N, C-alpha and C positions, 0 to 999 in steps of 0.2 A: 566580146570582149577585145580589147585591144592587146597586142604583144610588143610593147615598146622594147628596146634594150632592158636588160635586166638593172635596176636600180643601185645604186650605191650608195646609202646614207652616209652622213659625215662619220658616223663612228663604228663603220664595218658591219652593216647588220645581217651577217651571216653567223650562221649557229649551230655547235652541235651538242646536245645534251641526248645521249643514246636513253631513250625511254624504255619501260618497262614494257609495254604492250606494244612491242615491234611487229606482232603479227598482223595487227589492226592497220598498220600504215606502210608497209614492205609490198612489193611483188609478189602475186600469189606463186608463183612460181619458186620465190626464196623463202615461202612462209606457210603460214596455216591458211589456207584457200577459204575458210569460213571467214575470216577478218580481214581480208587485205585486198588492197586495189591492183589490178595488174594489167598490163598490156597483153592483148590477144587480138586473133582475128586478123584482118586485112589491115589496109591501109586508110581507111574512111572508118572506121570504128574499133573500138577498144571494148572487151568484156571485164566489166569492174565488180568485184565483190565486196559485198558492203554489208553493214547492219542488217538490210534488208533482204538480204540473198545477190542476185546478179542483176547485173543493167547494161546495156548496150551503151555507149556514149561514144561521141565523136573521137576522133583520134587527136583532133586539134580544133577543142571547142574554142568559138569566138565570143558568145553571149552568154556569160556564165552570171548564176545568180546565187549568192550565198545567203547562210541564214544565220552563221555566227560571227562574232569577231575574231576568232583566231583563223574562219576561214576567210574573211576579209583581210586581215592583216598577211595573211601568208600568200593569196593572190597577189596584193599588190606588190609585195618583197620580190616574188617571183617575175614581176613584172607585166603579169597579167590581170589588167583592172577590170573588176566585173562589169557589169552593165546596170547590176541592182544589187542591194545589201538590205537584209534586216540590220535594225539598230538598235541598241539598247534605250535610245529616247530620241524620238523621231524630232523632237524642237531641237533637240542639239546635234541631230544628225550625224554626218558621218565624221569619225574623231579628227580632230584636227592635226595630231602628229601623224598621221599617214601621209599629209603633204599634199602637193598639187597631183600629185599623181592619181590620187582619187576624186578629185574636184568634180568630176563627169558622172560617179557612181549616182546611181537614183535608188533613193530610201524605197521599201517597201513594206513598211509595217515596223515592227519591234521584233526582237527575237524569239519573246513568248508568244506574239501575236501575228505572224507574217499576213499579208494581205494576198492571196492568191490572184485575184484580178488585177493587180498592181504587178504582179510578176508577169502573169500571163500576156498583160500589156507589152512587156518588153522583148516578148517572144524569144526567149532563151533558147540555146541547145544543150544546156547542162545547169540542173540545179543541186545545190549542196546543202545537206541539212544534219540533223541529229536527231536518233531515234528518241533520246528522253525527252525532248524537246517537240518536236514535231511528228510524232509518230501519227496522229490522227489526221494529219494533211496528205501522207504518203500518197493515197490513190490521186486525190485530186493534183497534185503536183507531177506526178507521173503520167496525168492526162496532159499537162502542158508540156514537159519535155523529162528527156531522163534524168531521173533523179537518183542521187546516192545519200546515204545517211553514213557519218560517222556514230559510233555506239553511244557517245554520251561527251556533252561540253566538260564534265567533271574529269574525265581523263587525263592523265598527266599531259599537259598542253606540248611538249615537244612530239607526243605521239600524233595528236590531232594535228599538226603541222605537216608530218608526214604525211597521215592520212590526206590531207587537203592536196598537196603537191602531186600525191601519188595519182587523186583521182582526175588533177589537171593534165596528166600526162607528163610531169617534170619531177619525179622522185630524186633525181639527183640534185635538183636545185636544192632539196628540203635539206639534203646533207649539207651543201655547200653554207645554206644560212644557219643550221646549228653548228657548225663547225667554227665560222666566225662569231657567233655569238660565246660560245665557250673560250676561245681565244681570248677574247674581250674581258671574260671573268677573271681567267688565268692573269690576266695584265693588271686588272685592278687588286686581286687578291696578293699579288706580288709588289708591287708599288706602294698599297697601304699596310700590308702586314695585318691581313684581316684574321689570320688563323687563331684560334683561340676566343675570338669575341664574340659576341650575342649579339644577334640584332632582332628587334621586333617590329612588325607592322601592325598599325592600330586604325581602325576605322570607327569614328563614332558614328550611330545612327539608332534613332527611336529612343535615345535616352541610355543606349548601353554603348559600351567599347567591343568590336570586334576585332578578336587576335587572329591573324592568320599563319598559317604553320606551313613546315617545310614543303608540302605538296601543292600548295595554291602556287600561281603565278607569280606573285611578288615574294614568296617566300622562298620558292624553288630560285629565284634570281638571286637574292639575298645569298643563300647557302651556295650557290653557284660564285659568287665572288668572293668567297672564303669563310664567310660567317656562319653561325649555328644557331638556329632557332630554340629557344628555351623550351624544354621539354614539356610536355603535356600529355595526360593518357588520351584526350579526346584527338589529339593529333595523329592517333594511330589509324583512326577512321573518317575523320572529319579534315576538311582543310582550314576551317575556321571555326573558332569558339565565341560566344556571346558571355559577356561579363556585366553584371551589374556595377553602377559605380563605387560601390563599396568594396567592392573586389579587385579595385584599378591597379592596386600594387602587385597584381599578378603580371601587371604586363612591363614590367622592369627588364631590362637590358642595357647592355654597354651603349647601342645604338638606337633608339626608338624613333619611329617615324610615322607621323600622325598624317592621314588623309584629309585633304580640304579640296574646296573648290576655288579657294583663293589663299594661294601660299603667302601672302603679304599679310593676311588676317590672323592676327594671333589670337582674336577671340571664338574664333574657331577651333582652338582647343579645348576640349573637354574640359568643364570645371572642376570635375575630379581630378583630372592630371594636374590643372593648375593650382589647385589645394595642397598637391604635395610635389610642387616643382623640386623640391630637395631630391627627391627620389628618382627624378627624370633628367639629370645632369646635362645628358647628351639627347636633347630632342630636336627634331626637326619636323617642319609639315613640308609635306608633298602631295604633287596634283594628283587626284584620285583619277583624273580622265586617263592617264596610262598606268598609273600603281596598280588600280583596280581592275579597270577594264580595256588595256591595251595589250591583250593577250595576242601573242605571237613574236615573231624574230624581229619586226620593226619596233614593236610596244617593248620588246626584252631590251633591244639597244637602247631606246629612250629612257628606260629605267635606268640602265646602266651610265648613260649620259648623267643623269640627276644624282645617282649615287656618287659618281666621281666628284662631282660639285660640291656634294655636300662633303666627303671625305678631305677633298682639298682645301675645304673654308671658304670658297670661292662665293 
């Protein structure tokens, strides 16, 4: 894993939202040792406490493989480019929004089905995965290299940023990234007077429309920028809810954002919404490659770039 100077993308990709499960993301010396990553031991290694217990990892890992989008995003944002990453879609590869810093990252299967042989071929010195997704692979991966797992990809994404940074030996870097993100949110909220306005992200798929709540990546970013997600009882437990086309009016908000693979193609707006256009006067298509899958500090900044573009009418 190369360590160039930490990148500073165009819109200050440093961020800070204090997440709820901080114990899973801070140094064990400062929190719950059962849920945290910590520096201990000598100059050549650290003891990291994670979802599977403890693992001894290099103090300064150089060849890291990551198995989650938030881990890839965070590593690149920290200037620590992994040698390998599991991706959401192997045909699409590494997300383009990560820029040139991720050009050399090799894909090692998908986030749901990482390829252990491809991972081993990269000779990693650290593997970062997730208990909820990769539990069955832990022993195999641990035979390849020291392996640490965050608890769940569904945890607040800011918490997973902190865990990843701590596992990489740079917890302070996560704080910087999250502080920059929060500052950017505050600027947008102030500039566009978003307080009191509602916003809803809508994802069409399989004939349904999925509404994303305030604990989802995109929903949390909209709320960070001052918007409020319309309340739904499902959002108390879930990050999203699926609606049939007949219930599409439940997606109404002051600002409605519909994800697509082509923001220039208005035919990608669901017919149920098009048929009720008067009920969605402030509707915009947005790129799902970062609004849905760009989880992390760089993805958050890219979403905020797009939100600013929309709010400014450009």
